[in-house]
GUTI-85510 format. One record per residue: x, y, z of N, C-alpha, C in turn. Coordinates in steps of 0.1 Angstrom, whole numbers, plus 5000, padded with zeros to 4 digits. Layout:
N
  n.u  n.v  n.w ca.u ca.v ca.w  c.u  c.v  c.w
    X    Y    Z    X    Y    Z    X    Y    Z
...
END
This chain:
250
  n.u  n.v  n.w ca.u ca.v ca.w  c.u  c.v  c.w
 4939 5024 5185 4928 5015 5186 4934 5001 5189
 4928 4994 5199 4932 4980 5202 4925 4970 5193
 4913 4973 5190 4905 4964 5181 4899 4973 5170
 4894 4966 5160 4888 4972 5148 4896 4983 5142
 4909 4980 5140 4918 4990 5134 4922 4987 5120
 4922 4974 5117 4929 4970 5104 4920 4973 5092
 4926 4979 5082 4918 4984 5070 4919 4974 5058
 4925 4962 5061 4925 4952 5050 4927 4938 5057
 4919 4929 5052 4920 4915 5056 4919 4906 5044
 4925 4894 5044 4925 4885 5033 4922 4871 5038
 4909 4869 5041 4905 4855 5045 4906 4845 5034
 4906 4832 5037 4907 4822 5027 4896 4812 5028
 4894 4804 5017 4886 4792 5018 4894 4781 5011
 4893 4769 5017 4900 4757 5011 4892 4752 4999
 4898 4742 4993 4891 4735 4981 4877 4731 4985
 4867 4735 4978 4853 4731 4982 4851 4716 4982
 4842 4712 4990 4839 4697 4992 4827 4694 4983
 4827 4682 4977 4815 4678 4970 4805 4672 4979
 4793 4677 4978 4782 4673 4987 4771 4665 4979
 4771 4666 4966 4762 4659 4958 4767 4659 4943
 4761 4653 4934 4765 4653 4920 4765 4667 4915
 4776 4673 4911 4777 4686 4906 4776 4697 4916
 4774 4694 4929 4773 4704 4939 4786 4704 4948
 4790 4716 4952 4801 4717 4961 4798 4726 4973
 4805 4725 4983 4802 4733 4995 4815 4739 5001
 4815 4751 5005 4826 4757 5013 4823 4755 5027
 4833 4749 5035 4830 4745 5049 4834 4757 5058
 4844 4765 5054 4848 4776 5062 4855 4787 5054
 4853 4800 5059 4860 4811 5053 4867 4818 5065
 4880 4819 5065 4887 4825 5076 4902 4825 5074
 4909 4820 5085 4924 4821 5085 4929 4808 5091
 4942 4805 5087 4948 4793 5091 4952 4793 5105
 4950 4783 5113 4955 4782 5126 4970 4781 5126
 4976 4786 5137 4991 4786 5138 4996 4772 5142
 4987 4765 5149 4992 4752 5155 4992 4741 5144
 4981 4739 5136 4981 4728 5127 4977 4732 5112
 4977 4745 5110 4974 4751 5096 4960 4747 5091
 4951 4742 5099 4938 4740 5095 4930 4753 5094
 4920 4754 5087 4913 4767 5085 4902 4769 5096
 4904 4780 5102 4894 4784 5113 4883 4793 5107
 4871 4790 5108 4860 4798 5102 4859 4811 5111
 4859 4822 5104 4859 4835 5111 4847 4843 5106
 4837 4845 5115 4825 4852 5111 4826 4867 5114
 4835 4870 5124 4838 4884 5128 4852 4885 5131
 4859 4895 5125 4873 4897 5128 4875 4909 5137
 4880 4906 5149 4880 4917 5159 4891 4927 5157
 4900 4925 5148 4910 4935 5145 4907 4943 5132
 4897 4939 5125 4893 4946 5113 4883 4957 5116
 4882 4967 5107 4873 4978 5110 4858 4973 5109
 4850 4980 5115 4835 4976 5116 4830 4976 5101
 4834 4985 5093 4830 4985 5079 4833 4972 5072
 4845 4967 5075 4850 4954 5069 4841 4942 5074
 4838 4943 5087 4831 4932 5093 4816 4932 5088
 4811 4943 5085 4797 4944 5079 4798 4937 5065
 4808 4941 5058 4809 4935 5044 4813 4920 5045
 4821 4916 5055 4824 4902 5056 4812 4893 5058
 4803 4898 5066 4790 4890 5068 4783 4887 5054
 4782 4898 5047 4775 4897 5034 4783 4889 5024
 4796 4891 5024 4806 4884 5014 4806 4869 5017
 4806 4865 5030 4806 4851 5033 4794 4844 5028
 4782 4851 5030 4770 4845 5026 4770 4843 5011
 4775 4853 5004 4775 4852 4989 4784 4841 4984
 4796 4839 4991 4805 4828 4986 4799 4814 4989
 4793 4813 5001 4787 4800 5005 4776 4797 4994
 4768 4807 4991 4757 4805 4981 4762 4802 4967
 4773 4809 4963 4779 4807 4950 4784 4793 4949
 4789 4787 4959 4795 4773 4959 4783 4764 4957
 4772 4765 4965 4761 4756 4965 4754 4757 4951
 4754 4768 4945 4747 4770 4932 4755 4768 4920
 4768 4764 4922 4777 4761 4911 4782 4774 4904
 4782 4785 4911 4787 4798 4905 4800 4802 4909
 4807 4794 4917 4820 4798 4923 4830 4797 4912
 4838 4808 4911 4848 4809 4900 4859 4800 4902
 4863 4798 4914 4874 4789 4917 4869 4777 4924
 4861 4768 4917 4854 4757 4924 4863 4745 4926
 4875 4745 4919 4883 4733 4920 4895 4735 4930
 4896 4746 4935 4907 4749 4945 4903 4760 4954
 4910 4762 4965 4907 4773 4974 4911 4786 4968
 4908 4797 4976 4911 4810 4971 4914 4820 4983
 4920 4831 4981 4922 4841 4990 4914 4853 4986
 4905 4857 4996 4896 4868 4993 4902 4881 4998
 4897 4892 4994 4902 4906 4998 4890 4914 5003
 4892 4921 5014 4883 4931 5019 4892 4943 5023
 4891 4954 5016 4899 4966 5018 4890 4978 5021
 4892 4984 5032 4884 4996 5036 4891 5008 5031
 4884 5016 5023 4890 5028 5016 4880 5039 5015
 4885 5051 5011 4875 5062 5010 4869 5064 4997
 4875 5058 4986 4870 5059 4973 4875 5048 4964
 4868 5045 4953 4873 5035 4944 4870 5039 4930
 4878 5033 4920 4876 5036 4906 4875 5023 4899
 4864 5022 4891 4862 5010 4883 4858 5014 4869
 4867 5014 4859 4865 5019 4846 4863 5034 4847
 4851 5039 4842 4848 5053 4843 4841 5057 4855
 4837 5047 4863 4830 5049 4876 4839 5053 4887
 4837 5064 4893 4845 5068 4905 4835 5072 4916
 4837 5065 4927 4828 5067 4939 4836 5073 4950
 4832 5085 4954 4839 5093 4965 4832 5091 4978
 4833 5079 4983 4827 5076 4996 4834 5064 5002
 4832 5061 5015 4838 5050 5021 4833 5037 5015
 4842 5028 5011 4838 5015 5005 4847 5004 5011
 4842 4992 5010 4850 4980 5013 4851 4973 5000
 4863 4974 4994 4865 4968 4980 4870 4953 4981
 4864 4945 4972 4868 4931 4972 4875 4927 4960
 4877 4936 4950 4884 4933 4938 4898 4938 4939
 4907 4928 4937 4922 4932 4939 4926 4942 4928
 4919 4943 4917 4924 4951 4906 4917 4964 4904
 4910 4968 4914 4903 4981 4914 4912 4991 4922
 4913 5004 4917 4920 5014 4924 4912 5020 4935
 4918 5022 4946 4912 5029 4957 4920 5040 4962
 4915 5049 4970 4923 5060 4976 4921 5060 4991
 4931 5065 4998 4930 5068 5012 4938 5080 5016
 4936 5086 5027 4943 5098 5031 4952 5095 5043
 4964 5100 5043 4973 5099 5054 4977 5114 5057
 4972 5119 5068 4974 5133 5072 4969 5142 5061
 4977 5150 5054 4972 5159 5044 4974 5153 5030
 4979 5141 5028 4982 5135 5015 4972 5125 5011
 4969 5124 4998 4960 5114 4993 4969 5103 4985
 4966 5090 4988 4973 5080 4981 4963 5071 4973
 4967 5068 4961 4959 5060 4952 4967 5047 4949
 4960 5036 4950 4968 5023 4948 4958 5012 4945
 4963 5001 4939 4954 4990 4937 4950 4983 4950
 4937 4980 4951 4932 4975 4964 4940 4962 4969
 4945 4954 4959 4952 4942 4963 4967 4945 4966
 4972 4956 4963 4986 4959 4965 4989 4962 4980
 5001 4962 4984 5005 4965 4998 5003 4980 5001
 4997 4982 5012 4997 4996 5018 4995 4994 5033
 5001 5002 5041 5000 5000 5055 4986 4999 5060
 4983 4989 5068 4969 4986 5071 4963 4991 5085
 4970 5000 5091 4965 5005 5104 4964 5020 5102
 4953 5025 5097 4951 5040 5095 4952 5048 5108
 4950 5042 5119 4950 5049 5132 4964 5052 5136
 4973 5043 5134 4987 5044 5138 4996 5050 5127
 4991 5050 5115 4999 5054 5103 5004 5068 5104
 4996 5078 5108 5001 5092 5109 5012 5093 5119
 5011 5085 5131 5021 5085 5141 5034 5079 5136
 5033 5068 5129 5044 5061 5123 5052 5070 5113
 5044 5077 5104 5050 5086 5095 5057 5097 5102
 5051 5103 5112 5058 5114 5119 5071 5109 5125
 5071 5097 5131 5083 5092 5137 5094 5090 5127
 5091 5084 5115 5101 5082 5105 5106 5095 5100
 5098 5104 5097 5102 5118 5092 5111 5125 5103
 5106 5124 5115 5114 5130 5126 5128 5124 5127
 5129 5111 5126 5142 5105 5126 5151 5108 5114
 5144 5109 5102 5151 5112 5090 5157 5126 5089
 5151 5135 5095 5156 5149 5094 5166 5153 5105
 5170 5144 5113 5180 5147 5123 5193 5151 5116
 5200 5162 5121 5212 5167 5114 5223 5156 5114
 5232 5158 5105 5243 5149 5103 5252 5151 5116
 5263 5142 5116 5272 5142 5127 5279 5156 5128
 5280 5163 5117 5287 5176 5116 5277 5187 5118
 5264 5183 5121 5254 5194 5124 5247 5199 5111
 5250 5193 5100 5244 5198 5087 5230 5193 5085
 5222 5201 5079 5208 5197 5075 5208 5186 5065
 5200 5176 5067 5199 5165 5057 5192 5171 5044
 5197 5167 5033 5192 5173 5020 5186 5163 5011
 5190 5150 5012 5186 5140 5002 5180 5128 5010
 5169 5122 5005 5163 5111 5011 5162 5099 5001
 5166 5087 5005 5164 5076 4996 5155 5066 5004
 5144 5063 4998 5134 5055 5005 5134 5041 4998
 5140 5031 5004 5141 5018 4998 5128 5010 5001
 5124 5003 4991 5111 4995 4992 5100 5005 4995
 5098 5015 4986 5089 5026 4989 5075 5023 4987
 5071 5012 4980 5057 5009 4977 5051 5020 4969
 5040 5025 4972 5033 5036 4965 5037 5050 4970
 5048 5051 4977 5054 5064 4980 5051 5070 4993
 5046 5062 5003 5041 5068 5016 5052 5076 5023
 5063 5071 5026 5073 5078 5034 5080 5089 5026
 5083 5085 5013 5090 5095 5004 5082 5107 5003
 5069 5106 4999 5061 5118 4997 5058 5125 5010
 5056 5118 5021 5054 5124 5034 5065 5132 5039
 5077 5128 5035 5089 5136 5040 5094 5146 5030
 5088 5147 5018 5093 5155 5007 5095 5170 5011
 5087 5175 5019 5088 5190 5023 5101 5192 5031
 5107 5182 5036 5119 5184 5045 5132 5182 5037
 5131 5178 5024 5143 5175 5017 5143 5182 5003
 5155 5184 4998 5157 5189 4985 5153 5179 4974
 5158 5167 4976 5155 5156 4966 5152 5143 4974
 5141 5136 4969 5137 5124 4975 5136 5113 4963
 5142 5102 4966 5141 5091 4956 5135 5078 4963
 5125 5073 4956 5119 5060 4961 5123 5049 4952
 5127 5038 4958 5131 5026 4950 5122 5014 4954
 5117 5007 4943 5107 4997 4946 5108 4987 4934
 5108 4974 4938 5109 4963 4928 5096 4962 4920
 5085 4964 4926 5072 4963 4920 5069 4975 4910
 5070 4973 4897 5069 4984 4888 5055 4990 4888
 5045 4983 4892 5031 4988 4893 5030 4998 4905
 5037 4994 4916 5037 5003 4927 5045 5016 4924
 5055 5015 4916 5063 5027 4912 5054 5037 4904
 5046 5031 4895 5036 5039 4887 5026 5046 4897
 5022 5039 4907 5013 5044 4917 5020 5056 4925
 5032 5054 4928 5040 5064 4936 5041 5077 4927
 5044 5075 4914 5045 5087 4905 5032 5094 4904
 5021 5086 4903 5008 5092 4903 5004 5099 4916
 5008 5094 4927 5006 5100 4940 5013 5113 4942
 5025 5113 4936 5033 5126 4936 5025 5137 4928
 5020 5133 4917 5012 5142 4909 4999 5146 4916
 4992 5137 4921 4980 5140 4928 4982 5150 4939
 4993 5149 4946 4996 5158 4957 5005 5170 4954
 5007 5172 4940 5015 5183 4935 5029 5184 4942
 5036 5172 4942 5049 5171 4948 5059 5169 4936
 5068 5178 4935 5077 5177 4923 5091 5173 4926
 5095 5172 4938 5109 5169 4941 5112 5154 4945
 5102 5145 4941 5103 5131 4943 5105 5123 4930
 5113 5114 4930 5115 5105 4918 5114 5091 4922
 5107 5082 4915 5105 5068 4918 5111 5059 4908
 5118 5049 4912 5126 5041 4903 5122 5026 4905
 5119 5019 4894 5117 5004 4896 5130 4997 4895
 5135 4993 4906 5148 4986 4907 5150 4980 4921
 5160 4972 4922 5163 4967 4935 5171 4977 4943
 5169 4978 4956 5176 4988 4964 5191 4987 4963
 5197 4975 4961 5211 4974 4959 5216 4980 4946
 5208 4977 4935 5213 4981 4922 5212 4996 4920
 5203 5003 4926 5202 5017 4924 5214 5025 4927
 5222 5020 4937 5234 5028 4941 5245 5026 4930
 5244 5016 4921 5254 5014 4911 5249 5019 4897
 5236 5024 4897 5230 5028 4884 5238 5040 4878
 5238 5039 4864 5244 5050 4857 5234 5059 4851
 5221 5056 4854 5210 5064 4849 5208 5076 4859
 5208 5088 4854 5206 5100 4863 5192 5101 4869
 5191 5106 4881 5178 5108 4887 5174 5123 4884
 5163 5125 4878 5159 5139 4875 5147 5143 4883
 5148 5153 4891 5137 5158 4899 5137 5173 4898
 5125 5179 4901 5123 5193 4901 5125 5198 4915
 5134 5207 4917 5137 5213 4931 5134 5228 4931
 5133 5233 4943 5131 5248 4944 5144 5255 4946
 5146 5266 4939 5158 5274 4940 5156 5284 4952
 5166 5291 4956 5166 5300 4967 5155 5311 4965
 5153 5314 4953 5144 5325 4949 5129 5320 4949
 5128 5306 4950 5114 5301 4950 5110 5295 4936
 5119 5297 4926 5116 5291 4913 5119 5276 4912
 5115 5270 4901 5117 5255 4900 5130 5253 4891
 5138 5243 4896 5150 5240 4889 5150 5225 4886
 5153 5221 4874 5155 5207 4870 5168 5202 4875
 5169 5192 4884 5181 5187 4889 5184 5173 4884
 5196 5170 4879 5199 5156 4874 5211 5151 4881
 5210 5140 4889 5221 5135 4897 5221 5120 4897
 5232 5114 4897 5233 5100 4900 5231 5097 4915
 5224 5087 4918 5222 5084 4932 5235 5082 4940
 5245 5075 4933 5257 5073 4940 5265 5086 4942
 5261 5097 4936 5268 5110 4938 5260 5119 4948
 5250 5114 4954 5243 5121 4964 5253 5125 4975
 5252 5136 4981 5261 5140 4992 5261 5130 5004
 5272 5124 5007 5272 5113 5017 5268 5118 5030
 5272 5130 5035 5270 5135 5048 5256 5140 5050
 5248 5143 5039 5235 5148 5041 5224 5140 5034
 5227 5127 5032 5217 5118 5026 5213 5108 5036
 5200 5106 5038 5195 5096 5047 5188 5085 5039
 5190 5073 5044 5183 5061 5037 5173 5055 5047
 5160 5054 5042 5150 5048 5049 5148 5034 5044
 5148 5024 5052 5147 5010 5048 5134 5004 5055
END
């Protein structure tokens, strides 16, 4: 898709202006210009999905009205808003299994990439082009499974900066052991949950810097399949992964 492909946008508004005693007004909701960093009012975003644009119209009206009526939560400074197009969301005990455009950063949403389901906080990072994402995943996995220089099959995958587990989980069928490394501990929790949601047992996710994990003395424990098809608990230090058959995705 050339237009209407982006599944997340984060428009801004600047500090509201006083228009009367006790009243404030938002002049624009949109994005900063590259030339002078002033805020450009955006009523319709041509690269965002149609669902986001429908919600954007309503959301803009609500924010303009909240400012004029004194109900704006951040009335003394500007703010960054969120519009995330997803297939489901969870708020407390309420779970809605339908397409939604979520505006709360702290609500969990789900999306599908090929045959896998991913659950993550709406405000967290996740690839924002669902049309190209399956193609990108295929390209990364295809490159990762190329045999070693000696012609050996790659057996171990290390996914640096793995986020909520997209590439690690997508490639898991092709490797004996997959390890995802991510600084954001919340994203690591999401990745572990996504492995469980998709019944993937040979992936381990670690909250650490990509550099530190190679020096770690903590073993990585994952469940792998034996030749007979049974499950085997494997415990290995990342630094001891087989050099010739380990691929690193950055």
